[in-house]
Structures are given as structure tokens and as C-alpha cells.
C-alpha positions in Angstrom: -128.2 0.8 -124.2 -131.7 2.1 -126.4 -133.4 0.1 -129.2 -134.1 1.8 -132.9 -138.0 1.5 -131.7 -137.3 3.8 -128.4 -136.0 6.1 -130.6 -139.0 5.9 -132.8 -141.2 6.4 -129.8 -139.5 9.6 -128.6 -139.5 11.2 -132.4 -143.3 10.3 -133.0 -144.0 11.7 -129.5 -142.6 15.0 -129.6 -143.0 15.9 -133.4 -146.8 15.3 -132.7 -146.4 17.9 -129.7 -144.2 20.1 -132.1 -147.2 19.5 -135.1 -150.0 20.5 -132.5 -147.9 23.7 -131.8 -147.8 25.0 -135.0 -150.4 23.7 -137.3 -153.3 24.1 -135.0 -156.3 23.9 -137.4 -155.4 21.2 -138.8 -154.6 19.1 -135.3 -157.5 20.5 -133.8 -159.7 17.6 -135.2 -158.3 14.9 -132.8 -159.1 17.0 -129.4 -162.9 15.3 -129.2 -160.9 11.8 -128.8 -158.8 11.0 -125.8 -161.3 9.6 -124.1 -162.2 6.8 -127.3 -158.3 6.5 -127.4 -157.5 6.1 -123.9 -159.7 3.1 -124.0 -158.3 1.8 -127.3 -154.9 1.8 -125.3 -155.9 0.3 -122.1 -157.4 -2.7 -124.5 -154.1 -3.0 -126.1 -152.6 -3.3 -122.7 -154.9 -5.9 -121.6 -153.8 -8.1 -124.6 -151.3 -9.6 -122.7 -152.7 -9.9 -119.5 -155.2 -12.2 -118.4 -157.9 -11.9 -116.3 -156.0 -14.8 -113.8 -153.0 -12.7 -113.6 -154.9 -9.7 -112.3 -156.2 -12.4 -109.5 -152.9 -13.3 -108.8 -151.7 -9.8 -108.5 -154.6 -9.1 -106.2 -154.6 -11.9 -103.7 -150.4 -12.0 -103.8 -149.5 -8.1 -103.8 -152.8 -6.8 -101.3 -150.0 -4.8 -99.0 -148.3 -3.6 -101.7 -151.3 -2.2 -102.9 -153.0 -0.9 -100.0 -149.4 0.9 -99.6 -149.5 2.3 -103.5 -153.0 3.4 -103.1 -152.2 5.7 -100.1 -149.3 6.7 -101.6 -150.9 7.9 -104.6 -153.8 9.1 -104.0 -153.2 11.0 -100.7 -149.8 10.9 -99.0 -147.9 11.8 -101.8 -150.0 14.7 -103.2 -150.1 16.5 -99.9 -146.3 16.3 -99.8 -145.7 17.5 -103.7 -148.4 19.9 -103.0 -146.7 21.8 -99.1 -143.7 21.3 -101.0 -144.7 23.6 -104.1 -147.0 25.7 -101.4 -142.8 26.5 -99.6 -140.8 27.1 -102.5 -143.8 27.8 -105.7 -147.0 28.6 -104.2 -148.6 30.1 -107.8 -148.0 26.2 -109.0 -149.1 24.3 -106.0 -152.4 23.7 -107.2 -151.3 22.7 -110.5 -148.7 20.3 -109.0 -151.8 19.0 -106.2 -153.5 17.8 -109.3 -151.4 16.3 -111.8 -150.0 13.9 -108.5 -153.5 13.6 -107.3 -155.4 12.0 -110.1 -155.2 8.2 -111.0 -152.5 6.5 -113.1 -153.3 7.0 -116.7 -154.6 4.0 -118.7 -151.1 4.5 -120.4 -149.2 3.2 -118.2 -149.9 -0.3 -118.5 -148.2 -0.2 -121.9 -145.3 2.3 -121.0 -144.8 -0.9 -118.5 -144.1 -3.4 -121.2 -141.7 -1.0 -122.5 -139.2 -0.8 -119.6 -139.9 -4.5 -118.3 -142.1 -3.0 -114.8 -144.5 -5.4 -113.2 -147.8 -4.4 -115.9 -149.7 -6.3 -113.7 -149.4 -4.1 -110.4 -149.7 -0.9 -112.8 -153.0 -2.3 -114.2 -154.0 -3.0 -111.0 -153.8 0.4 -109.9 -154.9 1.8 -112.8 -158.4 0.3 -111.6 -157.9 1.0 -108.3 -156.8 4.4 -108.4 -159.7 5.1 -111.3 -162.2 4.4 -109.3 -161.2 6.2 -105.9 -160.0 9.0 -107.6 -163.4 11.1 -107.8 -163.7 10.6 -104.1 -160.2 11.5 -103.4 -159.1 14.5 -105.1 -162.1 17.0 -104.5 -161.7 15.6 -100.7 -158.1 16.6 -101.3 -158.7 20.2 -102.9 -161.1 20.9 -100.3 -158.8 20.4 -97.5 -156.0 21.8 -98.9 -157.1 24.7 -100.5 -160.4 25.6 -99.0 -162.4 25.2 -102.2 -164.9 22.3 -103.6 -165.1 21.0 -106.6 -168.6 20.4 -108.1 -167.9 17.1 -109.9 -170.8 14.8 -110.7 -169.5 11.8 -109.0 -172.0 9.5 -111.0 -170.9 11.5 -114.3 -167.3 10.9 -113.5 -167.6 7.1 -111.9 -170.0 6.1 -115.6 -166.8 7.9 -117.5 -164.4 5.6 -115.7 -166.0 2.4 -115.6 -166.7 2.7 -119.2 -162.9 3.6 -119.9 -161.5 0.2 -117.9 -164.6 -1.6 -118.1 -165.4 -1.7 -122.0 -161.9 -2.3 -123.0 -161.6 -5.6 -120.6 -165.3 -6.6 -121.9 -164.4 -6.2 -125.4 -161.0 -7.8 -125.0 -162.5 -11.0 -123.0 -165.2 -11.5 -125.9 -163.0 -11.5 -128.4 -160.7 -13.4 -126.7 -163.6 -16.3 -126.3 -164.9 -15.6 -130.1 -161.8 -14.1 -132.2 -159.0 -15.0 -130.8 -157.4 -15.0 -134.4 -158.4 -11.1 -134.7 -156.7 -10.3 -131.1 -153.3 -12.1 -131.9 -153.3 -9.9 -135.1 -153.8 -6.8 -133.1 -151.3 -8.0 -130.9 -148.8 -8.5 -133.6 -149.2 -4.8 -134.4 -149.8 -3.3 -131.0 -146.5 -0.8 -131.4 -147.4 0.8 -134.7 -150.7 1.1 -133.4 -149.5 2.3 -129.9 -147.6 5.0 -132.0 -150.6 6.6 -133.9 -152.5 6.6 -130.8 -149.7 8.9 -129.4 -149.4 10.8 -131.8 -153.1 11.6 -132.4 -153.4 12.5 -128.7 -150.6 15.2 -128.8 -152.2 16.4 -131.8 -155.1 17.3 -130.3 -153.9 18.2 -126.7 -151.5 20.5 -127.9 -153.5 22.3 -130.5 -155.6 23.6 -128.4 -152.6 25.3 -126.3 -150.8 27.0 -129.5 -151.9 30.6 -129.1 -150.9 30.6 -126.0 -147.8 29.0 -126.5 -146.7 32.2 -128.8 -148.3 34.6 -126.9 -146.8 33.3 -123.3 -143.7 32.0 -123.9 -141.9 32.4 -120.6 -145.1 31.1 -118.9 -144.8 27.8 -121.2 -141.3 27.2 -120.5 -141.6 28.3 -116.6 -144.4 25.2 -116.8 -142.4 23.2 -118.3 -139.8 22.9 -115.9 -142.6 22.8 -113.3 -143.8 19.3 -115.2 -139.8 18.3 -115.8 -139.4 18.9 -111.8 -142.6 17.0 -111.2 -141.1 14.0 -113.2 -138.1 14.3 -111.5 -139.8 14.0 -108.2 -141.9 11.0 -109.2 -138.8 9.2 -110.5 -137.1 9.7 -107.2 -140.2 8.9 -105.0 -141.3 6.0 -106.9 -137.7 4.5 -106.6 -137.7 4.9 -102.6 -141.1 3.6 -101.6 -140.5 0.3 -103.1 -136.2 -0.1 -102.7 -136.4 -3.2 -101.5 -138.9 -4.6 -103.9 -137.8 -6.3 -106.6 -136.8 -4.0 -109.7 -140.0 -4.7 -111.7 -142.0 -3.5 -108.7 -139.8 -0.4 -108.2 -140.4 0.2 -112.1 -143.5 0.2 -111.6 -144.0 2.0 -108.4 -142.4 4.8 -110.8 -144.4 4.4 -113.3 -147.9 4.5 -111.3 -146.9 7.8 -109.9 -145.3 9.4 -113.2 -147.6 8.5 -115.5 -150.7 9.9 -114.4 -153.7 10.8 -116.2 -153.1 14.2 -117.6 -155.4 14.3 -120.1 -158.3 14.4 -117.7 -156.0 17.0 -115.2 -156.6 19.4 -118.5 -160.2 18.7 -118.5 -160.9 19.7 -115.1 -158.3 21.8 -114.6 -159.7 23.8 -117.3 -163.2 23.9 -116.2 -162.7 24.6 -112.7 -159.2 26.2 -112.4 -157.0 29.3 -114.3 -154.9 28.9 -117.3 -152.2 27.8 -115.5 -153.0 24.7 -114.3 -154.5 23.3 -117.6 -150.6 24.5 -119.2 -148.8 22.9 -116.6 -150.6 19.5 -117.2 -150.4 19.6 -120.9 -146.4 20.6 -120.5 -146.4 17.0 -118.4 -146.8 14.9 -121.6 -142.9 15.8 -121.7 -141.5 14.0 -118.8 -144.9 11.9 -119.3 -142.8 10.2 -122.4 -139.4 11.0 -121.3 -139.2 8.9 -118.1 -139.5 6.0 -120.5 -135.6 7.2 -120.9 -134.2 6.8 -117.4 -136.9 3.8 -116.5 -135.3 1.4 -119.5 -131.5 2.6 -118.6 -132.2 1.5 -114.9 -134.3 -1.6 -115.6 -131.2 -2.5 -118.6 -128.3 -1.7 -115.3 -130.3 -3.4 -112.4 -131.6 -6.4 -114.5 -129.4 -7.3 -117.6 -131.4 -9.2 -120.4 -130.2 -11.5 -122.9 -130.2 -10.3 -127.1 -133.5 -12.6 -127.3 -135.5 -10.2 -124.5 -137.3 -7.5 -126.0 -139.9 -4.9 -125.0 
């Protein structure tokens, strides 16, 4: 059911996680680069999607986009927070932060691997990234009675840089050097593997000491992260159950492949060690969701041997 490329992807992802933990001094050199790597990911995601595709998605999927935005940024975070508040209160804040953050810039790439509606995912990356500086602090204040002192201007500047600079670079190259874009497109998969590895090495090197000093907490946080991944999978399928298969897959990716690296940054600054630890452990279901989504894609919509990711 799964191709060799799928196996290579999973080996690179999880071996780089382990490498960051076991070789923190060496891997720590990659810690300053997640923002720039996210920009590169979005650039790679835009390679096979034109601005016309995005405009058509906005025009033809407006009700779906409004519904998904409401779910992603308000309804699902509140529901997940209340569930954890009732059954596992010590992890309720971590669940709220992960669920309420924007869809990650890696999500469009993942959508191409599982044959999801990449246009829908890409537009939701833009929408959720622009709205989350307002929605997440509001949720924290209402549900926790706390105010996150975030510079909205600074956060918007960072998010706009991450999103719009790759678009500008891609459109510029498309006009002045299309051969360069074609060359990059042919090498997109190995480039993406390298980026995945560098991000994981940098993120997990920062938690190496915590892994060895608090193994029980790490295991507990990993279980919570896996439970969240399962919830996003079920919710994503349910909210667009009558939609085409590609849209259902996109819904899961929009909910489940969030910007957990940004959660690590925010949680480290405004909360205790538990919240960024859960965000780091979410790397496992973040990539692990690829397996059930690809399997569901193959079962729900069989493809011929010539159709590849």
C-alpha cells in the first residue's frame, strides 16, 4: 500500500528526532533556522499551485473555507480544551495551544503526499496564519483568564514574511527564470527531506536534557500528543464527511498539521515546560498522520499505477 518514498520519509523524520535527542551539541546548530525553513517549505508547496488556483479556491469554496476557519480557530480548540479540562486538566493548556494555532506551512506539502485538496489546504494556511494572532490570545484570555502579551504587529510581520515572501519569490522566478523553478520542482522531494531533518534536529536538540531527566513526563506528553492526533483525524473526517475524498483529507491536514514549531516558541515564553514539550512531541503524530491518510486515500479513491504523489 505504501511506496518506498513513504518509508524513506518516515525513516528520515524519526531518525532525525532521535539524532536531536542523542546528539544535542551537534544538532543545536540548527535551532535558529525554523522560520526560514518554513518559508522554504511554503515556497516548495507553491511550485505546483498557481495564483489562479488559489483565486478559484476562494471563489468556489468560500462557504467551506469559512466553516473550516471557524472550526480550526475557535470551535475545535474550545471543544478539545474542555475535554482535556474534564479528563486530563494538567494538559488542557497544551491541548488548547496546539489546537488553536494556525495550520502549518508544511501542510500543503503533506497534502500532495496523500492526494488531498492542496489548494484548500494552502488557502487555509494563509487564512489561519493571518487570523491566529487575534484568535489564540482571545481564547487564552477567555478560557484561562490570562492575557498573552504578544506584539500583534511583530507576530503579523513574522507571519506575513513567512507566507508572502515565498509567494513573491515563486511568482518572480516563474516570470524571469521558469527553468530554475522546473529544476527545483524535480528535486522537491529530496529537498523536503533535508528540511524535515534539519527542523527535527534543531527542535529535539533543545529537549535532550529534559528527555533524560524526565522520561515519564516525556512518555506522558507523547501519549497526549498521539491522542490529540487521533482526535484531529476523527474530527477532520467528520466535519466534511459528505464532501469529496480530497476535501476530507484536506480537513484532517488543516486540523492535524498545525504550526507546532510556533507553539514551542510561544509556550516556552509564556507557559511552563509542559506545553512546549507536548508541542515538540506532536512531531510524532504530525508526520504519523501521513500513514492513515495515505491508506484512506488509496481505499476511498483507488488510483492507477501511473498516478503518484
